[in-house]
GUKEFI-85906 format. One line per 5 residues: their letters; for each residue x, y, z of C-alpha. Coordinates in steps of 0.1 Angstrom, whole numbers, plus 2048, in hexadecimal, padded with zeros to 3 digits. Layout:
residues N
A	X/Y/Z  ...
//
This chain:
residues 672
MESLW	DB5/951/665  D99/968/659  D9A/98E/654  D83/99F/66D  D84/9C0/65B
DEKRA	D61/9D0/658  D62/9EA/63C  D42/9FB/648  D4F/9FE/66B  D71/A0A/65E
AEIAA	D61/A25/649  D4E/A32/667  D6E/A33/67C  D82/A44/660  D67/A5F/65C
QSGDL	D67/A65/681  D8C/A60/68C  DA0/A5E/66C  DC0/A48/669  DC5/A48/68F
GLRVY	DA3/A38/693  DAB/A1E/679  DCC/A17/68A  DBA/A10/6AA  D9F/9FB/698
SSQLL	DB8/9E4/686  DCE/9E2/6A5  DB1/9D5/6B9  DA8/9BC/69E  DCC/9AE/6A1
GANPD	DCC/9AF/6C7  DAB/99D/6CA  DBB/97D/6BB  DD1/96B/6D4  DE2/958/6B8
LVLHG	DF0/979/6AD  DF5/98D/6CD  DF7/983/6F2  DF8/99B/70F  E09/9BA/703
GGNTS	E1C/9AA/6E7  E1F/9B9/6C4  E1D/9DD/6BA  E0E/9F2/69E  E13/A15/690
FKGHS	E09/A2E/675  E1A/A4C/667  E08/A6D/664  E0B/A91/66F  E07/AA5/690
DSLLE	E01/ACA/694  E1D/ADC/6A7  E19/AFE/6B6  E3B/B0A/6A8  E41/AF3/68B
GKVET	E1F/AEE/67B  E1A/ACB/66D  E34/AB2/679  E39/A90/669  E2F/A78/685
LFVKG	E32/A53/68E  E14/A48/6A3  E21/A27/6B3  E13/A11/6CE  E1D/A1E/6F0
SGWDL	E2C/A0A/70D  E12/9FA/724  DF6/9F8/70A  DE8/9D8/6FD  DDC/9D5/6D9
KTIEA	DBD/9C4/6E4  DB0/9E3/6F6  DC6/9FF/6E8  DB6/A21/6E3  DC2/A40/6D1
AGFPP	DD5/A4B/6F0  DEA/A2C/6ED  DFB/A39/6CE  E14/A54/6D9  E1E/A6D/6BE
VRLEH	E43/A6C/6B6  E58/A82/69F  E5E/A6C/681  E7E/A7F/677  E8C/A79/69A
MLKLA	E87/A54/696  E97/A53/674  EB5/A66/681  EB9/A4D/69D  EB9/A31/684
ELDSL	ED8/A40/674  EED/A3C/694  F06/A20/695  EFC/A16/6B9  EE3/A20/6D3
SDTEM	EDF/A11/6F6  EBC/A07/701  EBB/A20/71C  EC5/A3C/705  EAD/A30/6EB
MRQLR	E90/A32/704  E9C/A55/70D  E9C/A60/6E9  E79/A51/6E4  E6C/A67/700
LALLD	E7E/A85/6F1  E6E/A7F/6D0  E4B/A80/6DE  E35/A9C/6D2  E1F/A98/6F0
PKAPT	E33/A96/711  E16/A86/723  E14/A69/70A  E1F/A46/713  E42/A3B/70A
PSVEA	E44/A2E/6E6  E4A/A0A/6DE  E6F/9FE/6DD  E68/9F6/6B9  E60/A1A/6B0
ILHAL	E80/A1F/69B  E78/A00/687  E55/A0B/680  E62/A2D/675  E7A/A1C/65C
IPHRF	E60/A08/64A  E55/A1E/62D  E2F/A18/631  E15/A2B/644  E07/A0E/657
VDHTH	E1C/9F3/668  E0F/9D5/67B  E25/9BE/691  E18/99E/6A2  E28/980/6B3
TDAVV	E12/968/69D  E13/945/6AB  E13/935/688  E31/948/67A  E45/946/69A
TLSNS	E3D/921/69D  E4B/91B/67A  E6A/92F/681  E6F/91B/6A2  E6E/8F9/691
EGGPQ	E8A/8E6/680  E8F/8F5/65D  E76/910/665  E89/92D/654  E8B/919/634
RLAEL	E66/910/636  E5D/935/63B  E73/93F/61E  E62/926/607  E3F/92F/614
FGDEV	E42/955/610  E5B/959/5F4  E65/97C/5EA  E47/98C/5FB  E56/989/61E
LILPY	E78/992/62B  E84/977/644  E9E/983/65E  EB0/971/67A  EA8/979/69D
VMPGF	EB7/997/6AE  EAD/9AA/6CD  E90/9C3/6CA  E97/9E8/6C9  EB3/9FB/6B8
VLAKQ	EC7/9DB/6AD  EA8/9CD/69C  EA1/9EE/68A  EC5/9EF/67D  EC2/9CB/671
VAEAS	EA2/9D2/65E  EB1/9F1/64F  ED0/9DE/643  EBD/9C0/636  EA3/9D5/623
RGADW	EBC/9EB/613  EB3/9EC/5EE  E93/9D8/5F3  E74/9E0/5DF  E5C/9E8/5FB
RKLKG	E40/9E9/5E3  E43/9C3/5DE  E49/9BA/603  E2B/9B0/617  E3D/9A8/638
IVLLH	E5C/9A1/64C  E60/982/661  E77/985/67F  E80/961/688  E75/957/6AB
HGLFT	E65/979/6AF  E48/980/698  E3B/990/678  E39/9B4/66B  E21/9BE/64F
FADDA	E1C/9E1/641  E09/9F5/627  DFD/A18/621  DDB/A12/62E  DCF/A00/64E
RSSYE	DBA/9E5/63D  DD6/9DA/625  DEF/9D7/642  DD7/9C4/658  DCC/9AC/63C
AMIEL	DF0/9A6/632  DF5/999/655  DD7/983/653  DE2/976/630  E05/96D/63B
VTKAE	DFB/95D/65C  DE1/948/649  DFC/93C/632  E11/932/650  DF3/920/660
GAIMR	DEC/90D/640  E11/903/63D  E11/8F6/661  DF2/8E1/659  E02/8D2/63A
FAQSS	E23/8CB/64A  E13/8BC/669  DFC/8A5/654  E1A/899/640  E2F/893/660
DQEPT	E31/86F/66D  E3E/87B/68F  E24/872/6A9  E2D/879/6CD  E31/85B/6E4
KTAAR	E1A/85D/701  E1D/851/725  E01/83D/735  DE3/854/73A  DD8/85D/75D
EGIDR	DB6/868/767  DBA/88C/770  DC5/895/793  DC0/882/7B3  DA5/893/7C8
GTPAR	DA2/898/7ED  DB8/8A6/809  DDA/895/801  DD9/8A1/7DD  DCE/8C4/7E7
VAIAK	DE9/8C6/801  E04/8BB/7E9  DFB/8D7/7D1  DF9/8F0/7ED  E1C/8E5/7F9
LRKRA	E2A/8EB/7D6  E1A/90E/7D5  E28/916/7F8  E4B/90D/7ED  E47/921/7CD
SHTLG	E3C/93F/7E3  E5A/93A/7F9  E70/93A/7D9  E60/95A/7CD  E5F/96B/7EF
APVLL	E3A/973/7EB  E19/960/7E9  E15/94E/7C7  DF6/941/7B5  DF8/91F/7A4
RLALD	DE1/912/78A  DDF/8EE/77F  DD1/8E8/75C  DC2/8C5/757  DAF/8CB/737
SRART	DB5/8B5/718  DCF/8CE/709  DE4/8CD/729  DE1/8A8/72E  DEB/8A1/70A
FAQRE	E0B/8B4/710  E12/8A5/732  E0E/882/725  E29/886/70A  E48/873/711
DAAQL	E5D/891/707  E48/8AA/71C  E65/8AE/735  E7D/8B7/719  E65/8CE/707
IVSGP	E5B/8E2/726  E7F/8EE/72A  E86/8F4/706  E7E/919/702  E60/930/6FC
LTPDH	E4C/938/6DD  E5B/95B/6DB  E76/96A/6F2  E5F/986/6FC  E4B/96D/710
TIHTK	E69/967/728  E60/987/73A  E40/976/745  E49/951/745  E6F/94F/749
PFGAV	E81/93C/72D  E79/919/737  E61/905/74D  E63/8EC/76A  E5D/8C7/76B
FRDDD	E47/8B9/786  E42/894/78D  E26/885/7A1  E21/898/7C2  E46/89F/7C6
ASGLD	E4F/8C4/7C8  E74/8BD/7BF  E6D/8CA/79D  E6D/8ED/7AC  E90/8E7/7BB
EFVEC	E9C/8DB/79A  E8F/8FA/788  E9F/911/7A2  EC1/900/79D  EBD/901/777
YQEYF	EB3/926/777  ED1/92F/78D  EE8/91D/775  ED8/92F/758  EDD/951/768
AAHAG	F01/949/772  F09/93E/74E  EFD/95E/73D  EFD/97A/756  F15/997/759
EEHTR	F1D/9AE/776  F02/9C6/76B  EE6/9AC/76F  ED0/9A7/78E  EC2/984/790
LDCMP	E9D/981/78F  E89/969/7A4  E8E/943/79F  E6A/939/7A0  E5D/927/780
RFGVW	E3E/936/770  E33/915/760  E3A/8F0/75F  E2D/8CE/754  E20/8B6/76E
LERGV	E2A/897/75B  E0C/881/751  DF4/898/762  DF2/8BC/755  E03/8DE/754
ITLAP	E0B/8F5/771  E0D/91B/76F  E18/932/78B  E18/958/790  E16/972/7AC
SVTKL	DF4/980/7A3  DD4/976/791  DDC/98D/774  DFF/97F/76F  DF2/95C/772
AIVED	DDA/961/756  DF6/96F/740  E0D/952/747  DF0/939/741  DE8/948/71F
IVSHT	E0C/949/714  E14/926/71F  DF5/918/70E  E00/927/6ED  E24/91C/6F3
LDAMQ	E1C/8F8/6FA  E06/8F6/6DA  E23/905/6C6  E3D/8ED/6D5  E28/8CF/6CB
VGEQL	E23/8DC/6A8  E48/8E3/6A6  E50/8C0/6AF  E3A/8B3/693  E4C/8CA/67B
GGWRA	E6D/8B9/684  E76/8C8/6A6  E70/8E6/6BC  E8E/8FE/6B9  E8A/91D/6D0
LPRAE	EA5/937/6D4  EC5/92D/6E8  EC3/936/70C  EDE/951/709  EC7/965/6F2
LFDVE	EA9/95E/708  EBD/96C/726  EC4/98C/713  E9E/992/710  E95/987/734
YWELE	EB1/99D/741  EAD/9B9/728  EBC/9DA/734  E99/9E9/733  E8A/9CE/748
QAKLN	EA6/9D0/761  EA1/9F5/764  E7C/9EF/76D  E87/9D5/787  EA0/9EC/798
AAPAS	E87/A09/797  E6B/9F5/7A8  E63/9FD/7CC  E6F/9E6/7E7  E4C/9DE/7F3
GDPKR	E2C/9D7/7E0  E0D/9EC/7DD  DFE/9ED/800  DDB/9ED/7F0  DE3/9CB/7E2
ELEGK	DF0/9BB/802  DDE/99A/7FA  DEF/996/7D8  DF4/972/7D1  DDF/966/7EE
IALVT	DC2/94E/7EB  DA1/952/7FE  D82/93D/801  D62/94F/80B  D41/93D/813
GAGSG	D20/94E/80F  D30/962/7F4  D12/96A/7DF  D04/987/7F3  D09/99E/811
IGLAT	D28/99A/826  D35/97E/810  D31/992/7F0  D42/9B1/7FF  D5E/99B/80D
CHRLA	D65/98B/7EB  D69/9AD/7DB  D7D/9BB/7F7  D96/99F/7F7  D98/99F/7D1
SAGAA	D9F/9C4/7D1  DBC/9BE/7E8  DCB/9A5/7CF  DBD/984/7DC  DB1/967/7C6
VAALD	D8E/95F/7D4  D7A/93E/7D3  D57/94A/7D9  D3F/92F/7E6  D19/932/7E8
IDAKA	CFB/91B/7E5  CEA/934/7CE  CF7/92F/7AB  CE4/94D/79E  CF5/963/7B8
LEQFT	D17/957/7AC  D10/963/789  D1A/986/794  D3E/97B/795  D3E/971/770
GHSSI	D5C/981/75F  D6E/98A/780  D91/97D/77B  D99/97C/7A0  D79/96B/7AD
FALRC	D72/947/7A5  D4D/93F/7AC  D44/91C/7B8  D21/911/7C0  D24/8FE/7E1
DITDV	D0C/8F4/7FC  D24/8F4/81A  D0F/8DC/82D  D17/8C2/813  D39/8B3/81A
AQCEA	D3E/8A6/7F6  D37/8C8/7E7  D50/8D8/7FF  D6A/8BF/7F6  D64/8C6/7D1
ALDAC	D66/8EB/7D7  D88/8E8/7E8  D95/8D3/7CC  D8A/8ED/7B3  D99/909/7C7
VQRFG	DBA/8F8/7CA  DBB/8EF/7A5  DB3/913/79B  DC9/926/7B4  DE0/90D/7C5
GLDIL	DD7/90D/7E9  DC6/922/804  DD1/93F/81B  DB1/94E/827  D90/93E/832
VSNAG	D72/954/838  D55/940/847  D38/956/840  D1A/941/834  CFE/941/84D
LFPTS	CD9/93F/854  CC4/956/86A  CA5/943/872  C83/952/877  C7F/960/89A
QTLEQ	C73/946/8B3  C73/945/8D9  C82/927/8EB  C5E/91B/8F1  C57/91D/8CC
VEDAQ	C78/912/8BC  C75/8F4/8A5  C8E/8D8/8A2  C91/8DC/87D  C99/901/881
WNASL	CB2/8FA/89D  CC3/8DF/889  CC5/8F3/869  CD5/910/87C  CEF/8F9/88D
ELNLT	CF6/8E8/86C  CFD/907/857  D0A/91F/872  D20/907/885  D25/8E4/878
APMRL	D2B/8EC/854  D45/907/85D  D56/8EE/874  D58/8D4/858  D65/8EE/840
LRACA	D7F/8FA/858  D8A/8D6/85E  D8D/8D0/839  DA0/8F1/832  DB9/8ED/84F
PLLEQ	DD2/8D8/83C  DD2/8F2/820  DD4/910/837  DF3/8FF/847  E04/902/825
GCDPA	DF7/925/820  E09/947/820  E02/958/841  DE1/945/844  DC2/954/855
VVLVA	D9F/949/85D  D83/962/863  D63/955/871  D44/96B/86D  D2F/966/88D
SKNVP	D17/97F/89C  D11/999/8B6  CF8/980/8C3  D16/96E/8D3  D1F/988/8EC
APGPG	CFC/997/8ED  CE1/97F/8E2  CBE/98B/8DB  C9C/97B/8E2  C8D/964/8C8
AAAYS	CAF/95A/8B9  CBA/93C/8CD  CC2/926/8B0  CD7/940/89F  CE8/94D/8BF
AAKAG	CF1/92B/8CB  D00/921/8AA  D14/941/8A6  D20/93D/8CA  D2C/91A/8C1
LTQLG	D3E/928/8A3  D4F/942/8B8  D5A/927/8D0  D66/912/8B3  D7B/930/8A8
RVAAL	D8B/933/8CB  D95/90E/8CA  DA2/911/8A7  DB7/92F/8B1  DC7/91A/8CD
EFGGK	DCC/8FB/8B7  DD8/90D/897  DEE/928/8A6  E0C/911/8A6  E07/90C/881
GIRVN	E07/931/87A  DE2/932/872  DCF/950/881  DAA/94C/88A  D95/96A/892
TLHPD	D70/96F/896  D59/98D/88C  D39/995/89D  D25/9AB/885  D03/9B9/88E
AVYDT	CE7/9CA/87B  CF6/9C4/859  CD6/9C7/845  CE4/9C5/821  CE8/99F/825
ALWSE	CD3/982/81B  CCD/979/83F  CB6/998/843  C96/996/830  C7C/9B1/836
DILAQ	C67/999/84B  C84/990/861  C8E/9B4/865  C6B/9BD/86F  C69/9A1/888
RAAAY	C89/9AA/899  C80/9CF/89A  C5E/9C6/8AA  C70/9B0/8C4  C82/9CF/8D0
GLSVE	C64/9E5/8CD  C75/9FA/8B2  C6E/A06/88F  C82/9F6/874  C96/A16/86E
AYKTK	C9D/A1A/894  CA7/9F5/896  CC0/9FA/87A  CD4/A14/88D  CCF/A08/8B1
NLLAT	CF5/A0A/8B9  D0B/A23/8CB  D16/A34/8AC  CF2/A36/89F  CFE/A2A/87D
EVSST	CF6/A0D/865  D10/9F2/861  D14/9E5/83D  D23/9C6/82D  D41/9DA/821
DVAEA	D48/9E4/846  D4A/9BF/84F  D5E/9B7/830  D78/9D1/83A  D7C/9BF/85C
VFLFA	D80/99E/84A  D9B/9AE/835  DAE/9BA/853  DAE/998/863  DB6/987/842
GTRLA	DD3/99E/83A  DF4/9A7/84B  DE8/9C5/85F  DDC/9B0/87C  DF5/994/876
KSTGV	DFD/990/89B  DD9/98B/8A6  DC7/96A/8AA  DA9/95F/8BF  D9A/982/8BD
QLPVD	D75/989/8BE  D6D/9AA/8AD  D4B/9BB/8AD  D41/9CD/88D  D20/9DC/89A
GGNER	D23/A02/89E  D27/9FD/8C3  D0F/9E9/8D9  D0A/9F2/8FD  D04/9CE/906
VV	D25/9C4/8F7  D3A/9E2/902
//
């Protein structure tokens, strides 16, 4: 591990923002390395002074605040706390977590600042100005392996204090205070908290940061030496070539996701990792034992639960086994004060195939996926070092059911955020690269949905790059093989399908019936009717396993009120509308809602080029501007207006409606 400290950059920051700026800078350096910090883990601090209206200069601990991530932390993420108050708290014999958090708030010099880290008292006790704490993979992996504490002691010698695991917060602060009594802090570079992480400290930001890098590098080197000298090679099962493709395999995964959603009581996303790293783990003969053996660090249980599930072939019984095991785990360790959390696993191994992660939202799925990836790597290294030895489940339970976490659970509202009513749901949108499709993707994602965005234009799909909730797939929906591959990819990435939005379409050049060409007619029928039918047919088995599944077909005002020169388009969209009516009849018994929208005059779409717009306006004897607002409300209709209608039919607000045809046209006298 290399130091990323840039002295020139640091000097500029120090000149502009002083020690607080350097604290932010080095914290971000730590947070940028996932081998040190994952998703809110770790914490940092520095000691300085604050100006008080009544007291003048006050000795202050600036410590990472709750809710901030070291990767993106800013100055506002370091609430100022009275240092003297922290040191007095450390002198108490006992302090409950609830009272500790109350005292941390009372110690704030800025009442609007975020709540200080639960490790604030410990940071105050360390007699150095800068303190860094990470959950470094290398150090924790060593501590979680057979003989790990002894290896760490030999590796670091007198430079590092090595302490057994205790719960974070006041108890940990008291442990460090007692263990370091009489220690020469000038010679200490760090403190290892077994199964938890590493603290380093110094009187300047760079020295504390680089002490972290130095000690972690030593741990990484030791792992490489120990692993190379180990003769323990994992026994592997016979390799299987990825995942079966096609409808049966997709449906099997969707069924598992549906059962997981039922277990949680809300829609769930499921991701299936089939890369070489996941397959290497899944093909170990001891994979089923390792997956349930405990996390890299107990803090991860808040996101992942303390152990994973085991799935075999296409059988979802592994979910039932996990639920039973989790219920037994809770019964064995819970007291009357505990409220059981949900019994849905957050990760598991699909033996011989890959690794499964589950979560109720895209954001949480990414967190679980990252943590599990690091954990599985650490487990395998631990096995090479003599055996993976995570904390006992009783201690993992104490973290998962920590008083502070239970308080958050009990304080949470009974229902979710109404603005996120599609949280955990999966949508597939065709024609997603522009116009109505583009607006629909963003509208559904803003409501919490995971969206598979299909479009034939790869360039148009580039606009989704970096969007965590939108998965862009180039797909010509008139090509059956490409559609099949897109559905496979969607299910592998998200776990199934709840919402299908058939939007891709073609508006041909205006031709009268006497002029219409066979090629234009056939092209319109193929893209506007036949391809949506094939896609609906392919998606139906997935939608049957969906959570409150819905289909929204984007047809046209030309269905109830056709215009001259648009026979190929109007006939195809009329067929699509009739297809939707039949689908509503056939799918209603399966709980799948099918509704159709009839937009009109939506000019911010790829269908409407300047030439086509001019042609249509001329056909009505109108100017382009008059043509755009030729509706009862004399208003323009935008893609976002149609996307809002899609959202209404896709969500729960119109959950009792199917077979509906809804105009989105500003009012048309021929339709009304």
